[in-house]
DRENDO-1510 file (C-alpha; in Angstrom, 1 decimal, always signed):
<recs>
REC; n; res; u; v; w
REC; 1; MET; +32.2; +18.2; +46.7 .
REC; 2; VAL; +29.7; +20.5; +45.0 .
REC; 3; GLY; +32.0; +21.4; +42.1 .
REC; 4; LYS; +33.1; +17.9; +41.2 .
REC; 5; ARG; +31.8; +16.2; +38.1 .
REC; 6; LYS; +31.1; +12.5; +37.9 .
REC; 7; ASN; +32.5; +10.8; +34.8 .
REC; 8; LYS; +29.9; +9.0; +32.7 .
REC; 9; PRO; +30.6; +5.4; +31.9 .
REC; 10; LYS; +31.7; +5.0; +28.3 .
REC; 11; VAL; +29.2; +3.0; +26.2 .
REC; 12; VAL; +30.8; +0.0; +24.4 .
REC; 13; TYR; +29.0; -1.3; +21.3 .
REC; 14; LYS; +29.4; -4.9; +20.3 .
REC; 15; GLN; +30.4; -5.7; +16.7 .
REC; 16; ASP; +27.6; -7.1; +14.5 .
REC; 17; ASP; +28.4; -10.8; +13.6 .
REC; 18; GLY; +25.3; -11.3; +11.3 .
REC; 19; ARG; +23.4; -13.7; +13.5 .
REC; 20; THR; +19.6; -13.3; +13.6 .
REC; 21; VAL; +18.2; -13.0; +17.1 .
REC; 22; TYR; +14.6; -12.4; +16.0 .
REC; 23; SER; +12.8; -12.9; +12.7 .
REC; 24; MET; +12.1; -9.4; +11.2 .
REC; 25; ALA; +9.3; -10.9; +9.1 .
REC; 26; GLY; +6.8; -10.1; +11.8 .
REC; 27; LEU; +7.5; -6.4; +11.8 .
REC; 28; GLU; +5.3; -5.8; +8.7 .
REC; 29; GLY; +2.4; -7.4; +10.5 .
REC; 30; LYS; +2.8; -10.9; +9.1 .
REC; 31; THR; +4.2; -14.0; +10.7 .
REC; 32; PRO; +6.8; -16.1; +8.8 .
REC; 33; GLU; +4.1; -18.8; +8.2 .
REC; 34; GLN; +1.8; -16.1; +6.6 .
REC; 35; LEU; +4.7; -15.0; +4.4 .
REC; 36; GLU; +5.3; -18.5; +3.2 .
REC; 37; GLU; +1.6; -19.0; +2.4 .
REC; 38; ARG; +1.7; -15.7; +0.4 .
REC; 39; ASP; +4.6; -17.0; -1.6 .
REC; 40; ARG; +2.8; -20.3; -2.3 .
REC; 41; GLN; -0.3; -18.4; -3.5 .
REC; 42; ARG; +1.9; -16.2; -5.7 .
REC; 43; LYS; +3.3; -19.3; -7.3 .
REC; 44; ARG; -0.3; -20.7; -8.0 .
REC; 45; ALA; -1.4; -17.3; -9.4 .
REC; 46; VAL; -2.7; -17.2; -13.0 .
REC; 47; LYS; -0.3; -15.8; -15.5 .
REC; 48; VAL; -2.0; -13.2; -17.8 .
REC; 49; THR; -0.5; -12.1; -21.0 .
REC; 50; ARG; -0.3; -8.4; -22.0 .
REC; 51; LYS; -3.0; -8.9; -24.7 .
REC; 52; GLU; -5.3; -10.6; -22.2 .
REC; 53; ARG; -4.7; -7.8; -19.6 .
REC; 54; ARG; -5.5; -5.1; -22.1 .
REC; 55; ALA; -8.7; -7.0; -23.1 .
REC; 56; MET; -9.8; -7.1; -19.5 .
REC; 57; ILE; -9.1; -3.4; -19.0 .
REC; 58; ALA; -11.0; -2.5; -22.2 .
REC; 59; ALA; -14.0; -4.6; -21.0 .
REC; 60; ALA; -14.0; -2.9; -17.6 .
REC; 61; PHE; -14.0; +0.5; -19.4 .
REC; 62; GLN; -17.0; -0.6; -21.5 .
REC; 63; VAL; -18.9; -1.7; -18.4 .
REC; 64; TYR; -18.1; +1.2; -16.1 .
REC; 65; GLY; -17.7; +3.9; -18.7 .
REC; 66; PRO; -21.4; +4.7; -19.1 .
REC; 67; VAL; -21.9; +4.7; -15.4 .
REC; 68; LEU; -19.1; +7.2; -14.9 .
REC; 69; LEU; -20.4; +9.3; -17.7 .
REC; 70; ILE; -23.9; +9.5; -16.2 .
REC; 71; ILE; -22.4; +10.5; -12.8 .
REC; 72; VAL; -20.2; +13.3; -14.4 .
REC; 73; VAL; -23.2; +14.6; -16.4 .
REC; 74; GLY; -25.4; +14.5; -13.3 .
REC; 75; PHE; -22.9; +16.6; -11.3 .
REC; 76; GLY; -22.6; +19.0; -14.2 .
REC; 77; LEU; -26.3; +19.5; -14.5 .
REC; 78; ALA; -26.6; +20.0; -10.7 .
REC; 79; GLY; -23.8; +22.6; -10.9 .
REC; 80; VAL; -25.5; +24.5; -13.8 .
REC; 81; LEU; -28.9; +24.4; -12.0 .
REC; 82; LEU; -27.3; +25.7; -8.8 .
REC; 83; TYR; -25.6; +28.5; -10.7 .
REC; 84; PHE; -28.9; +29.7; -12.3 .
REC; 85; LEU; -30.9; +29.3; -9.1 .
REC; 86; LEU; -28.5; +31.1; -6.8 .
REC; 87; ARG; -27.6; +33.9; -9.2 .
</recs>
């Protein structure tokens, strides 16, 4: 009895017939109702032309450009001062 092996039962897989048992929409963290609401909001979204989009980006650079430049110059000055003080 010690040397005998027991046969494992063979696994039988069922053929996929294409039916949905559970909605996979919830797997990404959203319920089907939330996905439908997102689709409705996308349909109501404002359409922006390429020219308008470029104008918005240019305006953002004009507003945030000087602030970014001041920050970069400030870090540069701090680096130069640290270089001379720690040398």
